N, C-alpha and C positions, 0 to 999 in steps of 0.2 A: 507502461504501454499506452502512450497517449494516442487517442483517436484524433484524426485530422479534421480540420475545418471542411465543411461542405459535404461531409459523408452522411450525416444523420438528418432526418427530417425534424421540423419544428416541434411537433408534439413530444418526440423523444428528448429533445434538448430541454424543453420546459420541464418534463418529468425529472430529468437529471438535476436541474436547478432546485426543484421543490424538495427532492430527497436530500440534496446537499445542504439546503438551508435548515432542514430539520436536524440533520447530523451536526451541523455547525452549532445550532442552538443548544443541543444536548452537550456537545463537547465543551463549549465555553462555560457551561454551568459546572462541569466536572473539574475544571482547572482551578486549583488553589494556588495562592501566591508562591508558596515554598516549592511547588512542583514545576514552576515555569522553566527552570534550568533543564529539567529532564525533557520537557516538551520541546524546548529549543534545540537540545542535543539531537533528538530524533528527527526534527524538522530539517536540521542541517545534514544529517546522514542521508535522509531521503533525497534531499536536493542534490548532494554530491553523487549518490548512486545513479541518479537519473541523467547525469550530464554525459555519460558515455551512451550515446543515442544512435541506434542503427535503424533507419527506416525500413519497414517491411509492409508492403502493400498500403493499406489505409491506416496502419498503426505503426508501432515501433518496438524495438527490443532493447532493453537496458536492465541493469540491476534495479531492484525496487526496494528491498528491505522493509516492505510494509508490514510483514508478519511480525518481525521482532519489535518493530515500533508499536504495533497493536498490542503485543503482550504487555508492554509497560504503560501505554497511554490509553487504551480503550477508546472511548468516543472522542477523546481529545486529539486523536489522529486527524479528525476533520479540520480543525483550525491549523494544526501543524502542517498537514499536507497542502492545505490551501495556499499558505504562504510560499511553500516550496514550488508548487505548480505555477503560481503567478510569477515568481522570479524566473523559473525556467522559460515561461512564455515570453516575458519581457526581454530576457537576456539572450535566449537561444531560439526563440520562435517555435518552441515545442508546443504542439496542440493548438489551442486557439481560445478566444474568449467565449465563443458560442458553445464550444464543447467542454468548457471548464467544469461545469456542474457534473456532466457525465463522467469525465475523467477523474474527478475527485471521488465520485461514488465507486468507480471501478477500483481505485487504489485503496479507499478507506473502508469500505464495507467488509472485505475479507480480513482486514486488519482487526476490525471490531470482533469478527468471528473468532479469530485467534485468541483474543483477550478472554472471551467467555469459555472457549474450549480448553485452553491450556493454562490459564492463570491459576486455577485450583491446584494444579500439580507443581506450580513454582513455589515450593515451600522452603523455609529456612533450612540451611545446612543440607541442601540437596546434593546428591552425589554427582560426580562428573558424568556418569552414564545418564542420569536423569536430565541433567542440563543439556547434554548432547541430543537426547531425544526431543526435548522441548524446543531447542534451537533449530534442529532439523525439520521438525513438523511446522514450526513457525514459517520457515522458508517455503516449504511445500504448499501449505495452506494459503499463505499470502500470495505467492506467485500463481499457484493453480487457481485460486479463487478469482484473482484479477483477470487471468486469461479466460476463464469460463464466463465471467461477467461481460467482458469485452465481446466475446463470441456471441453471447446471448443478446446483447444490445444490437449487434450487427445483424443477427438472424431475425430478430423481431422487427427491426427497422427496414432491412433491405430484402428479406426473404432469400430466395435462391440466388439472387444477384451476388451476394457476398460469400456464398458457400466455399468457393475455392480460396478466398482470402482468409476465411476463418480457419481452414485447414492449415494454411501457411502460417498464420499467427500462432496456432497451437504448437505446430512442429518446431517453429523457430524459437519457442520459449523453453524447449526441453533442456538445453544447456543452462538456462537461467535457473531452473529448478535446483540443479546441483550446486552451482556457484553461490546462489543466494542462500541456500541452506547451510553451506559450509561457512560463509561469512557470518550468518546469524548465530551459528554455534560459537564461533570465535568471539563475537561481540558479547554474547550472554556470559560465557565463562570468564571473559576479561572483566566485565562489569562486576560480577560476583566477587572476583579476587580483589579488585581495587576498592570496592565499596560494599562491604558486607551488609550495610543497611538498605541496599537496593531492594531487598525483598519487601520492605515496608513503604517504598516510595512510589509504587505504581499509582497511576491516576485512577 
């Protein structure tokens, strides 16, 4: 859910960049050489998921998959998502350079939350039921957190001006909750079946 250029005021844009830089700094320190393929995998998944892009008011609706990426990458989602967002901006004109910091925070912070909330339950030899719950919650927390953060940014920056757009943004993302969660469940179960060592490869 990329926020568009010209929507937010300068102080909000600066705050977004400051938080994004802090997240990038932590994320880059967390990445070890042998885990770069995993980071690249989820950066690519995030990029592809966001290419189906439907404009809604001052934002947009598309698959995110930030929750499942956060489960495995933690703070490393910041550099991973930055690459994907810049490519989406350059190739498809999604978002904009001025709102890049805010958009990165909207996508990445809920992903980091997923990592800390759900990773303790992602244990070796987890049952299919446990994997399903973790995958489903990854989608719900990831998409829900991004929608709430985008709404909060709009509310704090524009006040009552954006209230109707916030409602539209939240309602339009209800189908994304379901689809993103189902895809996250599929990705998680597939990764576990194909690579049993994935439990120990989280960043």
